Steps between C-alpha positions, in 0.01 A plus 500: 500500500830513311451148365146585389618806309782297348249244370280778358796659319627170363182307430219756505260537209626675190310833542633535855856430390464754218369760745793438738752518215341825374511668841861395557597613152339842541673552834839404356450725196384793712817481710738368237432737210602823685812329636589366156449845349736645760770236450484525120564874518829446682745280307811383689720761330275784613480358851879480530538851362242635745687340790778751432262791552578675833127538573447126460808405702418742782140382521597132482769523768287716730203263466702187573679655799193657660282192439770281654532724806120520534471121488763459773320756719164330446646160589657649812183644654246286313626162618429550872165663420403208277609243760320671788178534297524136395562364849353740755157629593497849647262795530477699179647226282239549227570870495874440466438250222275749322752782527787286369283380210359845415772607252398210273166666421600861562557696176876569467437871449315511833789315664745755362286791616469345847878461523544860386255624765689301763864551402493800269655837585191605694368154573385356828844355572700680234465842662691373803759320289549826311602670825775239529610561143365164381331508160317195369254603228641509146811306594614144439387416853150600395518250213586221743227604743240504222609155384493359853154648559337346192697174483510386865156331500612258229770363729310518828194318362706225338728454801201494735339222297826304491555528876139397564561188292791383714388235749562598859594140575850561363539820699383331821741213437789744463403680820478166681856423390621823656494746211403855592234703316746671265690181421172318435385780273816512288580128497149353472231751405685703237642198311153343485344825377790611281335428166208729575730761651716509189191520281378798701841666477506460121150647469603789724806572285291491182234731647764744621671492161178590321377765743393824330214695660623533857855568383416785266276662763745471790843488335455680169666412170862614523750315280766314697330589830138387499430398140438126505423293190122556499555875541764501226257323266242768569751780456657355187163486328527877465796481264708181500276211401794258457609544862142459616456179300833358618413556865156351443650186346743465791210520745305241300797262508550551874128451563500179297800373694327585829189303401714199405683513833175527697340213309809286556498574873127437524529165322788405731294591806204294375731206429650520849156496660 
């Protein structure tokens, strides 16, 4: 199929090639023009000056720290879930898969409201935590929880696919040579699936970094406490356009870097296979 499409693109008739070029060009222009307009509004001098703004610095540092912590948490609980779902058959597996994938299609605002109803001051769980003096909603912890909630499927799905692609022959060979389950997992399975795992981790970090809807619903928009970069962009639109543009450009650059990393990892994985 790939070779057929390649022949069509390279040696197809002229009208078809023109149609393909037109569609590709329109797609690139549709995405590229808004990004170019954004980048042209923020010259390097303005970007550097904006990076001295306390609002920008607070939002940038909070976003990077919380997204990093969220990614580590997702890797911690998502890896065993992904491995079990890739290797084991058990009752209710489809339901578990559906639940772990649900945040991908769930509107972020709904996710934030659900978290608030569960862990808010009078929430299903929050009312009991409140008796213990534990407050979650509208704190930095709430930011991390919102990010974990919406970003975890990106890691779990990718890791599950990577684990499923590892041949069990290597694992059986390791077990035959005396390696236990954990040693086999960390010395055989993870190294063979590492490219996909890293790709999933990068996507998780990027999704957590760009989270907006669930965060503003569950954590609020408090500078230095819960105001991440997307929330700061939204807030700065009310009065400080330069700060908003600077944060937007930083997110564009980070997103571009994430895509490059994922493409590099994907190409490496395809080359290895």
